[in-house]
N, C-alpha and C positions, 0 to 999 in steps of 0.2 A: 557640842556636835550632836547632830540628829541623824539617825539611821532609819531609812524607810525599807521595810521588808515586804516583798510581794508574796502573797500566799494564795494557793489555788485549791478549790474543792474538787476532788477527783474520786472516781470509783475506788474503793478500798482494794489494795493490791491482792488481798486474799479472796476476792469475790470473782467468780467465773461469770463473765459478761455474756449475755445472749443477744443474738441478732433479731431485729424486729421481723415480723412475719412477711412484710413486703420487701425485705432486704435493703431498706433505705438507710438504716442507721443501726446503732447498737441500742438496746433497750436498757436504760439505766434508771427508769422510773422507780423501781422498787429495790434498787441495789443499795447496799451499804456504802456510804460516802465517808471520806476522811481527808485529812490534810495531806497534800502531796509530800512524799518522803524527802525529796530534795529541798523543799521549802522548810521542812522541819530543821534541816541542817543550817539553812540560812538564818532562821530565828535563833537557833542555839548559838551561832557565831556572834550575832548581834548582842545577845544577852551576855555572852562572855566578855565582849568589849565593854559593855556597860558595867559589869562587875569589876573590871579592871580600872574603872573610872575614866575611860577614854571617850565615853559618850554619855549624854545626859538623858536622851529620850530615844526610845525605839517605837516606831509606829508601823503597824501592820496594815496592809491594804489588800482587799480582795474585790474582784469584779465578778458579778453574777447576780442571781436571784436572792431573795430574802433568806434562803437556806444557807447562804454563805456566812450568815451570822454565826453559825456553829463553828465554822472554820476560824473566824475571827476570835470567838471565845476560846478556842483551843490555843490560838496564838497569845492571847492575853494570859491564859493559864500558864503558858510557858515563860512568861515574863515581859511581854510587850506592854508598853504603857498606854497606848491608844490603838483603836482600830478604825479604819475607814472602809466603808462599803460603798462601792459604786454600783448601784442597782441597775441591772439590765436583764431582760428575759431572753435576749438574743445570745446565741453562742457565737463568739467572735473568733476570727482568725488572728494569728499572732500580730499582724501589722496593726489591726484595730486595737488590740490590747496595748501595744506600744504607744499608739496615739492617745489612748485614754490615760495611760500612765504618764505620758509627757505632760499633760495638763495638770495632773496631781503633783508631779515633781516640781513644776513651776510654781504651784500654789504653796506647797509645803517647804520648799527650799532645803531638802536634806543634804548633808555632806557626803553621804554614802547611801547607795541603793543596792540592797542585796536581793538576789533571786536564786532559786534553785536552778541548776543548769538546764533542767528540762522538766516537763510535767509527764507523769507516767501514763497519762491517757492518750496524748498525741505524739509524744517524743519529738516535738518539733525543734527544740533548742534554738529558738530564733528571737524571742522577746528581748532578752538582755542586749543583744547586738543591735537590734532595731531601735531600742530605746536610747542606747548610747549614740547612735547615728542621728536620731531626731533631735537630741539635746546637745549634740556636738560636745560630748563629754568623753574623757578617757574611759576605757573599759578593760576588764580582765575577765577571762572566762575559765571555767574548770578549776577554780581556786581550791587548793588543798590545804593552804595555810595563809593566814593574814597576820601582818605585823604593822601596827600603826605608829608613826612617829613624825613629828615636825610637819604636819599637814601633808604627809606623803604616806602612801600605802604600799608596803612591800608584799607582793603576792607570789606565792609559790604555786605553780600550776602544773598539772600532769599533762604531758603531751606525748605523742607517739614515740618520740625518741628518748623519753625519760622525764626529767624534772626541769622546769624552766623558772627562773626568778625574774620578775619584772617589777619596776617601780612606777606607780601612777600617782599623779597629783589629785587632790580632792578639790571639788566633788568628783565622784566617779561611780560607775556602774560595775558591779561584780557579780558573776554567777558562780555559785559554789557547787562542789562535787560532794558525793556522799562521804568521801574520805577525810573531809575537813574536821569532823568531830563526831561524837556520839551524842545524839540528843538525849537530854535528861528525861526521866520518867515523870509523868504528871500524876500527882496524887489527887484522889477524889475531893478532898477539901479545897484544893486549888480551883478545880472546876466549879464547885459549888459557890465559891466566893465570886468568881467571874460572872455567874448568872445574875448576881445582884448589881453588877456594874452597868 
């Protein structure tokens, strides 16, 4: 089994963002960037499934400029086996990201695609749903717990009315919530080893 985890480079949540002087956009040129917190949870869940022996490979993918390599290095330091960077200098809308990911999923043929439920920079919460629609695959959103057995994935998800359990067949697209796990701390030697890869 192979898991593809989507990771996004965003402005660090502790940074105060400034608006450009012409009020056209936010100025992030000199801002500290980091891995999207929801994506950290997606990586952690994929690594936990690997540690349980339920998957053989975890592949991280990021879409953006060459600075996204740092985001992929962080994913590798967290335990991902490979990283894929789709280089583009254009900032894409969620539908375009879903189209790019569709091509990568068709090429990589993962059994499970994990995403954070949303990115903290735009809060759009659309890519997972659009990706599932484009690939005509089952989806589960807002996952707070995953259990894998017999080529089926039992997903516990948080909804307005409480908790809902659903069963989806693989391959599938799943977006995870922050409550699914607590991402592990990365040690400096892990980051240093990744720079050599």
